[in-house]
PASEBA-1860 file (N, C-alpha, C; in nm, 3 decimals):
! residues 263
1> MFRKYAAA> 1.886/1.497/1.002/1.842/1.365/0.923/1.728/1.385/0.804 ~ 1.694/1.485/0.849/1.583/1.528/0.730/1.604/1.630/0.630 ~ 1.748/1.692/0.657/1.802/1.796/0.566/1.800/1.749/0.393 ~ 1.802/1.812/0.310/1.778/1.772/0.173/1.895/1.646/0.133 ~ 1.982/1.650/0.164/2.104/1.559/0.132/2.136/1.473/0.245 ~ 2.058/1.450/0.339/2.083/1.341/0.441/2.011/1.226/0.413 ~ 2.034/1.107/0.465/1.922/0.980/0.457/1.807/1.036/0.487 ~ 1.711/0.972/0.440/1.554/1.008/0.498/1.531/0.944/0.629
9> AAIIGLGV> 1.555/0.836/0.655/1.531/0.781/0.758/1.581/0.626/0.776 ~ 1.595/0.562/0.897/1.635/0.419/0.917/1.536/0.345/0.919 ~ 1.551/0.236/0.847/1.427/0.123/0.842/1.408/0.059/0.988 ~ 1.288/0.073/1.036/1.275/-0.047/1.159/1.327/-0.149/1.175 ~ 1.376/-0.219/1.271/1.433/-0.359/1.297/1.351/-0.461/1.297 ~ 1.386/-0.602/1.289/1.296/-0.702/1.288/1.225/-0.710/1.428 ~ 1.077/-0.740/1.394/1.026/-0.751/1.526/0.945/-0.887/1.568 ~ 0.918/-1.002/1.472/0.831/-1.078/1.480/0.896/-1.212/1.470
17> LCFGCSSQ> 0.882/-1.290/1.606/0.934/-1.419/1.625/0.860/-1.537/1.574 ~ 0.896/-1.620/1.475/0.832/-1.730/1.458/0.827/-1.839/1.589 ~ 0.726/-1.890/1.610/0.703/-1.996/1.669/0.607/-2.109/1.669 ~ 0.647/-2.204/1.659/0.552/-2.301/1.620/0.460/-2.297/1.493 ~ 0.537/-2.273/1.400/0.460/-2.228/1.244/0.431/-2.344/1.202 ~ 0.475/-2.456/1.208/0.474/-2.603/1.115/0.313/-2.645/1.180 ~ 0.297/-2.735/1.075/0.173/-2.819/1.101/0.220/-2.943/1.151 ~ 0.319/-2.971/1.127/0.390/-3.128/1.207/0.438/-3.086/1.353
25> TPTTEWEK> 0.378/-3.174/1.468/0.427/-3.154/1.607/0.554/-3.169/1.611 ~ 0.634/-3.061/1.697/0.784/-3.084/1.682/0.826/-3.137/1.786 ~ 0.946/-3.206/1.795/0.972/-3.312/1.929/1.004/-3.205/2.032 ~ 0.939/-3.256/2.152/0.966/-3.186/2.284/1.098/-3.106/2.280 ~ 1.201/-3.176/2.272/1.333/-3.129/2.266/1.360/-2.998/2.206 ~ 1.305/-3.014/2.090/1.323/-2.890/1.984/1.238/-2.753/2.047 ~ 1.098/-2.827/2.086/1.029/-2.699/2.129/1.125/-2.650/2.233 ~ 1.170/-2.698/2.359/1.248/-2.654/2.437/1.321/-2.559/2.422
33> LNEESLAH> 1.421/-2.644/2.318/1.576/-2.535/2.290/1.491/-2.406/2.234 ~ 1.396/-2.416/2.153/1.331/-2.290/2.072/1.291/-2.207/2.210 ~ 1.230/-2.223/2.276/1.198/-2.163/2.438/1.278/-2.085/2.498 ~ 1.398/-2.179/2.537/1.516/-2.127/2.588/1.555/-2.011/2.522 ~ 1.614/-2.038/2.351/1.638/-1.931/2.309/1.586/-1.796/2.306 ~ 1.427/-1.814/2.302/1.373/-1.716/2.305/1.363/-1.632/2.456 ~ 1.376/-1.729/2.540/1.369/-1.650/2.694/1.527/-1.575/2.719 ~ 1.644/-1.634/2.637/1.744/-1.574/2.661/1.758/-1.428/2.585
41> YQEGRYDE> 1.683/-1.431/2.473/1.697/-1.327/2.395/1.583/-1.201/2.465 ~ 1.488/-1.254/2.560/1.386/-1.140/2.599/1.463/-1.089/2.718 ~ 1.563/-1.155/2.767/1.646/-1.128/2.888/1.766/-1.056/2.855 ~ 1.782/-1.026/2.731/1.906/-0.955/2.698/2.029/-1.035/2.687 ~ 2.017/-1.169/2.701/2.139/-1.278/2.679/2.164/-1.303/2.556 ~ 2.200/-1.232/2.457/2.200/-1.257/2.303/2.303/-1.347/2.271 ~ 2.412/-1.358/2.327/2.512/-1.469/2.284/2.457/-1.614/2.311 ~ 2.394/-1.591/2.418/2.329/-1.732/2.472/2.211/-1.754/2.385
49> AVQTARLA> 2.135/-1.663/2.343/2.022/-1.682/2.249/2.058/-1.747/2.115 ~ 2.170/-1.687/2.065/2.228/-1.744/1.943/2.263/-1.866/1.973 ~ 2.350/-1.923/2.061/2.416/-2.067/2.125/2.286/-2.153/2.093 ~ 2.177/-2.099/2.173/2.086/-2.203/2.188/2.008/-2.217/2.065 ~ 1.957/-2.113/2.012/1.924/-2.129/1.870/2.010/-2.234/1.765 ~ 2.135/-2.202/1.755/2.227/-2.304/1.674/2.215/-2.474/1.732 ~ 2.175/-2.471/1.863/2.137/-2.601/1.914/1.998/-2.652/1.820 ~ 1.916/-2.586/1.860/1.783/-2.595/1.776/1.798/-2.645/1.647
57> LAMADSVF> 1.880/-2.542/1.601/1.899/-2.566/1.459/1.969/-2.728/1.377 ~ 2.070/-2.751/1.457/2.112/-2.842/1.425/2.022/-2.978/1.463 ~ 1.917/-2.970/1.549/1.833/-3.066/1.600/1.737/-3.088/1.469 ~ 1.689/-2.934/1.467/1.581/-2.959/1.358/1.620/-3.011/1.216 ~ 1.780/-2.946/1.179/1.830/-3.029/1.044/1.810/-3.172/1.040 ~ 1.834/-3.251/1.152/1.872/-3.393/1.179/1.732/-3.450/1.212 ~ 1.637/-3.393/1.262/1.522/-3.480/1.294/1.426/-3.451/1.173 ~ 1.404/-3.325/1.132/1.331/-3.300/1.040/1.352/-3.311/0.878
65> GPEHLNVA> 1.501/-3.294/0.852/1.537/-3.299/0.755/1.581/-3.109/0.715 ~ 1.654/-3.090/0.608/1.697/-2.937/0.600/1.618/-2.877/0.519 ~ 1.482/-2.882/0.462/1.420/-2.824/0.393/1.259/-2.821/0.468 ~ 1.276/-2.856/0.591/1.153/-2.869/0.643/1.111/-2.713/0.719 ~ 0.986/-2.703/0.719/0.931/-2.570/0.770/0.978/-2.515/0.906 ~ 1.003/-2.624/1.000/1.040/-2.632/1.107/1.203/-2.576/1.136 ~ 1.275/-2.607/1.028/1.406/-2.557/1.036/1.397/-2.392/0.999 ~ 1.303/-2.348/0.897/1.278/-2.205/0.871/1.239/-2.125/0.969
73> VTLTNLGL> 1.175/-2.199/1.093/1.119/-2.113/1.199/1.225/-2.093/1.297 ~ 1.339/-2.192/1.312/1.475/-2.192/1.382/1.543/-2.079/1.346 ~ 1.565/-2.069/1.198/1.647/-2.005/1.129/1.612/-1.861/1.151 ~ 1.438/-1.835/1.139/1.454/-1.703/1.158/1.452/-1.634/1.290 ~ 1.427/-1.721/1.381/1.458/-1.672/1.518/1.627/-1.665/1.524 ~ 1.700/-1.745/1.465/1.833/-1.725/1.467/1.875/-1.590/1.429 ~ 1.820/-1.568/1.293/1.865/-1.447/1.250/1.811/-1.318/1.323 ~ 1.726/-1.331/1.396/1.698/-1.194/1.471/1.790/-1.207/1.608
81> FTIHAEGF> 1.815/-1.303/1.681/1.927/-1.309/1.793/2.044/-1.272/1.717 ~ 2.068/-1.303/1.617/2.228/-1.319/1.559/2.228/-1.140/1.510 ~ 2.104/-1.090/1.477/2.151/-0.910/1.474/2.195/-0.853/1.590 ~ 2.132/-0.873/1.706/2.165/-0.827/1.843/2.295/-0.872/1.901 ~ 2.322/-0.999/1.864/2.458/-1.046/1.921/2.593/-1.029/1.847 ~ 2.581/-1.022/1.705/2.679/-1.005/1.599/2.659/-0.911/1.519 ~ 2.531/-0.849/1.487/2.540/-0.745/1.369/2.415/-0.816/1.268 ~ 2.405/-0.726/1.171/2.306/-0.742/1.052/2.394/-0.847/0.959
89> PAAEAPLR> 2.530/-0.806/0.923/2.574/-0.900/0.816/2.571/-1.069/0.849 ~ 2.593/-1.093/0.982/2.595/-1.249/1.032/2.431/-1.267/1.017 ~ 2.343/-1.203/1.030/2.202/-1.227/1.035/2.169/-1.270/0.897 ~ 2.225/-1.233/0.780/2.165/-1.238/0.652/2.179/-1.391/0.617 ~ 2.284/-1.486/0.628/2.261/-1.614/0.607/2.148/-1.694/0.641 ~ 2.111/-1.691/0.794/2.023/-1.791/0.809/1.885/-1.709/0.741 ~ 1.872/-1.597/0.749/1.734/-1.552/0.702/1.718/-1.567/0.547 ~ 1.850/-1.600/0.468/1.856/-1.617/0.328/1.762/-1.780/0.314
97> RALAIREI> 1.844/-1.845/0.421/1.793/-1.992/0.409/1.642/-2.014/0.458 ~ 1.610/-1.927/0.543/1.480/-1.962/0.577/1.388/-1.904/0.471 ~ 1.421/-1.819/0.428/1.336/-1.742/0.293/1.310/-1.870/0.192 ~ 1.459/-1.923/0.148/1.428/-2.062/0.041/1.368/-2.164/0.087 ~ 1.360/-2.200/0.193/1.291/-2.320/0.257/1.142/-2.284/0.260 ~ 1.120/-2.160/0.279/0.954/-2.113/0.292/0.909/-2.137/0.119 ~ 1.004/-2.083/0.033/0.957/-2.070/-0.113/0.932/-2.214/-0.144 ~ 0.993/-2.301/-0.143/1.002/-2.443/-0.147/0.872/-2.522/-0.102
105> NLGPDHLD> 0.844/-2.489/0.008/0.748/-2.561/0.079/0.610/-2.465/0.061 ~ 0.603/-2.367/0.078/0.491/-2.269/0.062/0.431/-2.221/-0.088 ~ 0.567/-2.197/-0.186/0.539/-2.114/-0.302/0.570/-1.963/-0.316 ~ 0.589/-1.930/-0.396/0.645/-1.780/-0.405/0.538/-1.662/-0.335 ~ 0.419/-1.676/-0.319/0.323/-1.588/-0.265/0.259/-1.617/-0.141 ~ 0.320/-1.688/-0.069/0.244/-1.722/0.050/0.276/-1.578/0.150 ~ 0.224/-1.582/0.246/0.244/-1.459/0.337/0.372/-1.484/0.435 ~ 0.393/-1.642/0.480/0.528/-1.627/0.535/0.661/-1.607/0.443
113> VARSLEDL> 0.626/-1.628/0.326/0.751/-1.597/0.229/0.764/-1.462/0.232 ~ 0.659/-1.362/0.246/0.656/-1.223/0.224/0.717/-1.172/0.361 ~ 0.712/-1.253/0.481/0.767/-1.224/0.615/0.936/-1.233/0.605 ~ 0.980/-1.342/0.535/1.110/-1.373/0.519/1.177/-1.257/0.448 ~ 1.092/-1.231/0.325/1.157/-1.123/0.237/1.161/-0.995/0.274 ~ 1.075/-0.985/0.394/1.079/-0.820/0.454/1.215/-0.856/0.570 ~ 1.219/-0.959/0.628/1.298/-0.970/0.706/1.469/-0.975/0.673 ~ 1.489/-1.025/0.532/1.615/-1.004/0.461/1.613/-0.889/0.391
121> AIAQKNQG> 1.534/-0.816/0.370/1.548/-0.678/0.315/1.561/-0.570/0.434 ~ 1.522/-0.586/0.556/1.573/-0.508/0.677/1.696/-0.549/0.697 ~ 1.748/-0.648/0.679/1.903/-0.673/0.695/1.984/-0.621/0.613 ~ 1.939/-0.629/0.494/2.004/-0.564/0.383/2.014/-0.418/0.394 ~ 1.905/-0.379/0.376/1.906/-0.218/0.428/1.985/-0.178/0.524 ~ 1.978/-0.216/0.662/2.096/-0.201/0.761/2.210/-0.191/0.762 ~ 2.274/-0.280/0.628/2.397/-0.272/0.585/2.439/-0.203/0.487 ~ 2.350/-0.119/0.438/2.367/-0.026/0.366/2.334/-0.061/0.206
129> HNRQAKPN> 2.268/-0.201/0.169/2.277/-0.267/0.066/2.166/-0.226/0.034 ~ 2.117/-0.110/-0.020/1.971/-0.067/-0.051/1.932/-0.121/-0.173 ~ 2.023/-0.116/-0.282/1.993/-0.202/-0.402/1.968/-0.361/-0.405 ~ 2.012/-0.402/-0.317/1.994/-0.540/-0.305/1.845/-0.547/-0.210 ~ 1.836/-0.472/-0.124/1.699/-0.487/-0.039/1.572/-0.451/-0.127 ~ 1.577/-0.333/-0.209/1.474/-0.312/-0.310/1.387/-0.439/-0.367 ~ 1.444/-0.518/-0.444/1.334/-0.595/-0.482/1.273/-0.702/-0.383 ~ 1.324/-0.711/-0.281/1.308/-0.818/-0.195/1.183/-0.742/-0.093
137> FLRALAIF> 1.212/-0.611/-0.080/1.079/-0.533/-0.025/0.955/-0.496/-0.097 ~ 0.992/-0.476/-0.252/0.910/-0.473/-0.335/0.816/-0.613/-0.334 ~ 0.848/-0.717/-0.358/0.821/-0.843/-0.366/0.731/-0.864/-0.242 ~ 0.820/-0.839/-0.119/0.720/-0.874/0.013/0.590/-0.774/-0.013 ~ 0.604/-0.642/-0.034/0.466/-0.571/-0.022/0.377/-0.612/-0.113 ~ 0.440/-0.657/-0.242/0.326/-0.682/-0.337/0.215/-0.824/-0.298 ~ 0.326/-0.901/-0.208/0.237/-1.029/-0.150/0.149/-0.979/-0.047 ~ 0.171/-0.895/0.044/0.085/-0.840/0.144/-0.042/-0.772/0.092
145> EKALGPDH> -0.004/-0.688/-0.010/-0.121/-0.643/-0.088/-0.234/-0.730/-0.129 ~ -0.165/-0.826/-0.203/-0.261/-0.895/-0.276/-0.345/-0.961/-0.180 ~ -0.270/-1.024/-0.049/-0.337/-1.095/0.014/-0.416/-1.019/0.114 ~ -0.405/-0.894/0.158/-0.473/-0.810/0.300/-0.533/-0.682/0.225 ~ -0.501/-0.663/0.121/-0.532/-0.526/0.050/-0.419/-0.387/0.090 ~ -0.422/-0.328/0.022/-0.309/-0.174/0.049/-0.341/-0.128/0.156 ~ -0.459/-0.127/0.204/-0.493/-0.020/0.321/-0.497/-0.129/0.455 ~ -0.428/-0.238/0.470/-0.470/-0.318/0.569/-0.360/-0.263/0.676
153> PDVVPLAK> -0.408/-0.252/0.803/-0.293/-0.218/0.913/-0.162/-0.281/0.913 ~ -0.173/-0.378/0.873/-0.036/-0.459/0.876/0.047/-0.445/0.753 ~ -0.044/-0.371/0.629/0.059/-0.345/0.543/0.100/-0.201/0.526 ~ 0.038/-0.088/0.576/0.075/0.030/0.631/0.226/0.060/0.641 ~ 0.278/-0.019/0.762/0.423/0.009/0.808/0.506/-0.052/0.719 ~ 0.488/-0.183/0.615/0.582/-0.218/0.538/0.557/-0.108/0.408 ~ 0.467/-0.053/0.366/0.469/0.011/0.266/0.557/0.170/0.307 ~ 0.533/0.212/0.437/0.603/0.305/0.484/0.778/0.282/0.455
161> NVGLLLMD> 0.814/0.177/0.504/0.958/0.120/0.471/1.013/0.089/0.331 ~ 0.915/0.070/0.253/0.936/0.038/0.148/0.953/0.202/0.067 ~ 0.876/0.287/0.109/0.855/0.433/0.032/0.999/0.480/0.082 ~ 1.031/0.454/0.234/1.154/0.520/0.254/1.286/0.455/0.190 ~ 1.295/0.326/0.189/1.386/0.289/0.096/1.430/0.381/-0.035 ~ 1.299/0.377/-0.122/1.307/0.425/-0.254/1.357/0.568/-0.213 ~ 1.281/0.636/-0.154/1.372/0.754/-0.116/1.507/0.784/-0.078 ~ 1.543/0.696/0.002/1.688/0.702/0.012/1.772/0.647/-0.122
169> NGDYLEAE> 1.697/0.578/-0.212/1.784/0.540/-0.332/1.736/0.621/-0.410 ~ 1.688/0.757/-0.411/1.653/0.837/-0.488/1.552/0.814/-0.592 ~ 1.472/0.724/-0.577/1.361/0.673/-0.651/1.237/0.756/-0.609 ~ 1.242/0.882/-0.622/1.126/0.964/-0.556/1.016/0.949/-0.626 ~ 1.003/0.918/-0.753/0.869/0.891/-0.835/0.817/0.760/-0.785 ~ 0.890/0.659/-0.769/0.823/0.562/-0.709/0.760/0.565/-0.557 ~ 0.862/0.644/-0.485/0.829/0.656/-0.314/0.704/0.756/-0.308 ~ 0.685/0.844/-0.390/0.563/0.912/-0.371/0.444/0.855/-0.354
177> PLLSRVVA> 0.373/0.779/-0.443/0.272/0.688/-0.396/0.247/0.639/-0.281 ~ 0.334/0.550/-0.213/0.365/0.476/-0.098/0.331/0.560/0.019 ~ 0.445/0.683/-0.005/0.440/0.745/0.120/0.309/0.837/0.167 ~ 0.227/0.899/0.049/0.135/0.964/0.012/0.016/0.857/0.055 ~ 0.036/0.744/0.048/-0.071/0.670/0.112/-0.065/0.636/0.255 ~ 0.038/0.601/0.298/0.069/0.577/0.445/0.005/0.713/0.529 ~ 0.044/0.802/0.486/-0.002/0.955/0.515/-0.167/0.957/0.515 ~ -0.225/0.919/0.423/-0.368/0.906/0.416/-0.446/0.823/0.494
185> NLEKTLPT> -0.370/0.688/0.489/-0.416/0.589/0.602/-0.421/0.613/0.716 ~ -0.286/0.682/0.766/-0.306/0.697/0.932/-0.405/0.849/0.978 ~ -0.402/0.908/0.857/-0.496/1.043/0.873/-0.662/0.978/0.903 ~ -0.667/0.868/0.843/-0.809/0.823/0.864/-0.839/0.753/0.993 ~ -0.703/0.714/1.064/-0.748/0.633/1.190/-0.715/0.729/1.307 ~ -0.640/0.822/1.278/-0.574/0.866/1.404/-0.605/1.077/1.416 ~ -0.637/1.107/1.514/-0.645/1.263/1.542/-0.525/1.335/1.431 ~ -0.578/1.432/1.397/-0.488/1.490/1.321/-0.360/1.586/1.408
193> DHVDLVEP> -0.350/1.577/1.513/-0.236/1.597/1.592/-0.171/1.509/1.672 ~ -0.204/1.383/1.629/-0.155/1.253/1.681/-0.011/1.272/1.665 ~ 0.117/1.215/1.749/0.231/1.195/1.721/0.276/1.100/1.624 ~ 0.209/1.012/1.614/0.229/0.890/1.510/0.211/0.965/1.338 ~ 0.156/1.091/1.345/0.153/1.148/1.197/0.280/1.239/1.189 ~ 0.378/1.276/1.292/0.453/1.392/1.274/0.561/1.325/1.136 ~ 0.624/1.215/1.207/0.724/1.154/1.124/0.679/1.124/0.979 ~ 0.548/1.058/0.948/0.537/1.030/0.802/0.517/1.153/0.725
201> RAHLAMLH> 0.434/1.275/0.784/0.412/1.410/0.740/0.561/1.459/0.687 ~ 0.658/1.457/0.782/0.768/1.501/0.735/0.850/1.416/0.625 ~ 0.835/1.290/0.633/0.882/1.218/0.523/0.824/1.237/0.380 ~ 0.673/1.305/0.366/0.638/1.319/0.241/0.662/1.475/0.202 ~ 0.685/1.558/0.280/0.719/1.688/0.303/0.836/1.682/0.221 ~ 0.962/1.581/0.276/1.082/1.608/0.224/1.098/1.517/0.072 ~ 1.006/1.438/0.067/1.020/1.364/-0.073/0.949/1.491/-0.182 ~ 0.877/1.551/-0.145/0.785/1.683/-0.248/0.919/1.787/-0.234
209> WHLENYDE> 0.997/1.785/-0.133/1.112/1.872/-0.141/1.233/1.845/-0.265 ~ 1.229/1.683/-0.252/1.358/1.651/-0.349/1.281/1.645/-0.485 ~ 1.139/1.637/-0.517/1.101/1.608/-0.631/1.063/1.792/-0.682 ~ 1.101/1.889/-0.612/1.102/2.053/-0.632/0.944/2.062/-0.679 ~ 0.858/1.998/-0.586/0.717/2.028/-0.601/0.705/2.126/-0.459 ~ 0.765/2.241/-0.463/0.783/2.318/-0.350/0.630/2.356/-0.280 ~ 0.551/2.393/-0.353/0.433/2.445/-0.302/0.353/2.348/-0.214 ~ 0.382/2.191/-0.241/0.309/2.099/-0.209/0.401/2.049/-0.072
217> AERMYLRE> 0.530/2.082/-0.106/0.624/2.045/0.034/0.569/2.149/0.134 ~ 0.567/2.280/0.083/0.539/2.382/0.216/0.411/2.330/0.273 ~ 0.300/2.311/0.187/0.164/2.268/0.245/0.189/2.168/0.352 ~ 0.282/2.061/0.311/0.282/1.949/0.407/0.353/1.990/0.527 ~ 0.464/2.083/0.505/0.559/2.088/0.602/0.465/2.185/0.723 ~ 0.381/2.288/0.663/0.271/2.363/0.759/0.188/2.273/0.823 ~ 0.135/2.187/0.749/0.050/2.090/0.818/0.102/2.040/0.942 ~ 0.242/1.953/0.901/0.289/1.908/1.006/0.319/1.983/1.112
225> LNNLPGGG> 0.375/2.102/1.085/0.424/2.208/1.247/0.306/2.273/1.277 ~ 0.189/2.286/1.201/0.062/2.347/1.257/-0.025/2.232/1.339 ~ -0.001/2.111/1.339/-0.041/1.991/1.414/0.018/1.937/1.519 ~ 0.125/1.967/1.574/0.218/1.900/1.654/0.165/1.880/1.779 ~ 0.147/1.747/1.853/0.087/1.706/1.934/0.131/1.801/2.053 ~ 0.048/1.850/2.135/0.060/1.935/2.263/0.148/1.860/2.379 ~ 0.118/1.741/2.388/0.170/1.663/2.481/0.317/1.615/2.451 ~ 0.405/1.663/2.332/0.516/1.615/2.306/0.527/1.472/2.253
233> GYDPVLVA> 0.613/1.423/2.272/0.636/1.283/2.230/0.696/1.238/2.078 ~ 0.752/1.370/2.018/0.792/1.345/1.879/0.955/1.417/1.891 ~ 0.990/1.378/1.781/1.149/1.408/1.758/1.163/1.534/1.742 ~ 1.254/1.604/1.865/1.252/1.754/1.836/1.356/1.805/1.692 ~ 1.460/1.677/1.706/1.533/1.729/1.584/1.460/1.707/1.457 ~ 1.353/1.619/1.442/1.303/1.605/1.340/1.240/1.722/1.294 ~ 1.142/1.781/1.410/1.070/1.925/1.376/1.177/2.017/1.337 ~ 1.290/2.017/1.410/1.357/2.133/1.386/1.414/2.141/1.245
241> NSQINLAM> 1.448/2.025/1.185/1.471/2.018/1.042/1.362/2.034/0.956 ~ 1.267/2.018/1.000/1.142/2.070/0.913/1.120/2.228/0.908 ~ 1.157/2.281/1.025/1.157/2.429/1.016/1.245/2.463/0.936 ~ 1.391/2.417/0.937/1.496/2.464/0.842/1.454/2.434/0.697 ~ 1.403/2.331/0.681/1.362/2.275/0.532/1.249/2.397/0.469 ~ 1.169/2.406/0.579/1.054/2.498/0.533/1.104/2.640/0.477 ~ 1.205/2.698/0.560/1.262/2.799/0.545/1.330/2.830/0.404 ~ 1.418/2.674/0.356/1.489/2.688/0.246/1.351/2.664/0.129
249> IYRCLLYT> 1.252/2.627/0.132/1.146/2.635/0.030/1.135/2.752/0.016 ~ 1.080/2.847/0.115/1.067/2.985/0.100/1.168/3.055/0.026 ~ 1.290/3.017/0.025/1.374/3.102/-0.054/1.384/3.043/-0.174 ~ 1.356/2.901/-0.217/1.366/2.870/-0.322/1.224/2.897/-0.397 ~ 1.133/2.942/-0.355/1.027/2.946/-0.398/1.051/3.146/-0.434 ~ 1.110/3.208/-0.347/1.158/3.331/-0.364/1.255/3.384/-0.516 ~ 1.320/3.233/-0.538/1.448/3.252/-0.641/1.353/3.212/-0.764 ~ 1.248/3.146/-0.745/1.194/3.076/-0.884/1.082/3.164/-0.937
257> SPSPRDS> 1.019/3.260/-0.831/0.908/3.315/-0.893/0.960/3.429/-1.028 ~ 0.834/3.445/-1.091/0.899/3.576/-1.186/0.927/3.670/-1.135 ~ 1.022/3.765/-1.183/1.080/3.893/-1.161/0.976/3.998/-1.219 ~ 0.953/4.105/-1.105/0.866/4.188/-1.187/0.915/4.276/-1.263 ~ 0.835/4.312/-1.395/0.884/4.387/-1.506/0.887/4.533/-1.466 ~ 0.962/4.597/-1.565/0.970/4.721/-1.521/0.871/4.794/-1.615 ~ 0.805/4.883/-1.554/0.711/4.982/-1.591/0.726/5.078/-1.690
END
């Protein structure tokens, strides 16, 4: 996974469900259908979750109107349930519609719009549509940074995902400040040998390898490998690839060093 010509990393899946986000009180029946769909999802009955969410969506469209924020709530849930039941391609349509509704009602810079942008970008990334996902990720990150600040705990995971997407796209110079900031923020709050630092350090080292900053890549790999958590919990494949990449760096440094002159 972390060899030079392999994909950098998979983007994390969607994780936040919207519930009761509207300022208006929804009907009891709509609330009940939403609760039932969520219960099905949590129990792993994804097909039933999708079917119930579609009933809730039909009711929301009829009762509140097709551009109401309650419709966006159900569409967001439906998108998540659909990922598990039918896959990422089928989830894209409800997520796009949820985004459009929120933009109409909340404006382009609202945090809920950013969340919808991130949801859509994740679905696109997981289909391999990185170029489509990039502007949505970047816009979501810009909104979160403006509202919460670049070092906010809720911003750091998104910055990581955007950095990894840029790295996968070959946009290494754009990715470097984001992934560097992720590592710096985590190092402020976690012990140096914490398991959650292993993967971000490996990503950053790989990025410097791509940029042919071999000295910095060497430093980052050594820092990762010398601070592995004693209790385990990290991906052994990731660590093995880091060791291989470090050996390749030494080989590159050997071949790029000046040749000794004949005396």
